[in-house]
C-alpha positions in Angstrom: 91.7 128.1 101.5 88.1 129.3 101.3 84.8 127.5 101.5 81.4 128.7 100.4 79.3 130.7 102.9 76.5 131.2 100.4 76.2 129.7 96.9 76.3 131.9 93.8 74.5 132.0 90.5 74.8 134.1 87.3 73.3 134.2 83.9 75.3 135.5 80.9 74.6 135.7 77.2 76.9 135.5 74.2 75.6 135.7 70.6 72.2 134.6 71.7 73.5 131.6 73.7 72.5 131.6 77.3 74.8 130.4 80.1 73.6 129.7 83.6 76.5 129.2 86.0 76.1 128.0 89.6 78.7 127.5 92.4 77.7 125.4 95.4 79.2 123.2 98.1 80.2 119.6 97.5 82.4 117.3 99.7 83.3 114.4 97.4 83.6 113.5 93.7 80.5 111.3 94.1 78.5 114.3 95.4 79.8 116.3 92.5 78.7 113.6 90.0 75.3 113.4 91.6 74.8 117.2 91.4 75.8 117.2 87.7 73.5 114.2 87.0 70.6 116.0 88.7 71.1 119.1 86.5 71.3 116.9 83.4 68.0 115.3 84.2 66.2 118.4 85.3 67.5 121.3 83.1 65.6 121.6 79.8 68.5 123.0 77.9 68.9 120.2 75.3 72.7 120.5 75.5 75.7 120.9 77.6 76.1 121.2 81.3 79.8 121.7 81.9 81.2 121.2 85.4 84.3 121.5 87.6 84.8 120.7 91.2 87.5 120.7 93.9 87.5 119.1 97.3 90.0 118.6 100.2 91.8 120.9 102.5 94.2 122.0 99.8 92.1 121.6 96.7 93.9 118.2 96.4 91.0 116.4 94.5 89.5 118.1 91.4 87.8 117.2 88.2 86.0 118.7 85.2 84.0 117.8 82.1 83.4 119.5 78.8 80.1 117.5 78.5 80.3 117.3 74.7 81.8 120.7 74.0 85.1 120.6 72.0 87.9 119.3 74.2 89.5 121.8 76.6 87.0 124.6 75.7 84.7 124.4 78.8 85.6 122.1 81.7 89.2 123.2 82.0 88.5 127.0 81.8 85.7 126.6 84.5 88.1 124.5 86.7 90.8 127.2 86.3 88.3 129.8 87.6 87.4 127.6 90.5 91.0 126.9 91.5 91.9 130.5 91.0 89.2 131.5 93.5 90.9 129.7 96.3 87.8 127.8 97.1 87.6 124.1 98.0 84.7 121.8 98.6 83.0 123.6 95.8 81.5 122.9 92.3 80.7 125.1 89.4 78.2 123.9 86.8 77.5 125.9 83.6 74.4 125.0 81.5 74.3 126.3 78.0 71.3 127.0 75.9 72.4 127.2 72.2 71.4 130.5 70.5 72.0 129.4 66.9 75.4 131.0 66.4 78.6 128.9 66.9 81.1 130.6 69.1 84.3 128.8 68.0 86.8 127.4 70.4 88.1 130.7 71.7 84.6 132.0 72.1 83.6 129.0 74.1 86.6 129.3 76.4 85.7 133.0 77.1 82.0 132.3 77.5 82.4 129.5 80.0 85.1 131.3 81.9 83.1 134.5 82.1 80.0 132.7 83.3 82.0 130.8 86.0 83.6 134.1 87.1 80.2 135.8 87.4 78.9 132.9 89.6 82.0 133.2 91.8 81.5 136.9 92.2 77.9 136.3 93.3 78.9 133.8 96.0 80.2 134.6 99.5 83.2 132.8 101.0 84.7 132.3 104.4 88.1 130.9 105.6 88.4 127.1 105.9 89.3 126.3 109.4 90.9 122.8 109.6 89.1 120.6 112.2 89.7 117.2 113.9 86.9 114.7 114.6 87.6 113.3 118.0 86.0 111.0 120.6 86.6 110.5 124.3 85.0 108.9 127.3 84.5 110.5 130.7 83.0 109.5 134.0 79.6 111.0 134.8 80.9 113.3 137.6 83.1 115.1 135.1 80.4 115.7 132.5 79.3 119.2 133.5 82.9 120.4 133.9 83.9 119.0 130.5 80.8 120.4 128.7 81.5 123.9 130.1 85.1 123.6 128.9 84.0 122.4 125.4 81.8 125.5 125.1 84.9 127.7 125.5 86.6 125.9 122.6 83.7 126.1 120.2 83.6 122.3 120.2 80.7 120.9 118.0 79.2 117.8 119.5 77.9 115.3 117.0 77.0 112.5 119.4 76.9 111.7 123.1 76.4 108.2 124.4 75.4 107.6 128.0 76.2 104.1 129.3 78.5 103.2 132.1 80.4 106.4 131.2 79.7 109.2 128.8 81.3 109.0 125.3 81.4 112.3 123.4 82.2 112.6 119.7 82.6 115.9 117.9 84.7 118.4 115.9 87.2 120.9 117.1 89.7 123.2 115.5 93.0 121.6 114.9 94.7 124.4 116.8 92.5 123.8 119.9 93.0 120.1 120.0 96.1 120.1 122.2 94.4 122.4 124.7 91.5 119.9 125.0 93.9 117.0 125.4 95.8 118.7 128.2 92.5 119.6 130.0 91.2 116.0 129.8 94.5 114.6 131.0 94.6 117.0 133.9 91.1 116.4 135.2 91.5 112.6 134.9 95.1 112.1 136.1 96.0 111.0 132.6 93.3 108.5 132.2 91.2 110.2 129.5 92.7 110.1 126.0 91.4 111.5 122.7 90.7 109.1 119.9 
């Protein structure tokens, strides 16, 4: 699976109709809906803003909308392009400014597909690396040693709480999680466990 490194944008024209396609990161259906709603409220195109999105480690949640275009002529072709790109946690919107000439159902499918493909080609992608969010608590004397070890694993700290002990929360690659668990068990005689 791929995720976006940088978003993409492309403008195409078909028989005087202008299509503006954008691909960008989203993490949930609600975020996708909000991004579409923002475009509907702020783009002065007087017409359609078609969208497709996919989220989840295996593109397991997806959706699309024709936004008033004939059924199956816009949202589904854009979703097919998005799924075919191998990207997840991504959304493509395509705004259309009508140019006065009807394109027909086949013409719409091609126009929306081509616009979506152009946006995908403009974007940059990187491999999705599955991660776990974990939390553990350590005694103060172990803090420096643990922090040094976390740096070798590319652990991303999201929160540290200093109370009677230190609680560290963060993200780590799934593949590196067993190594961290073993290290913590070893330095604490089995007392520290990942949550």
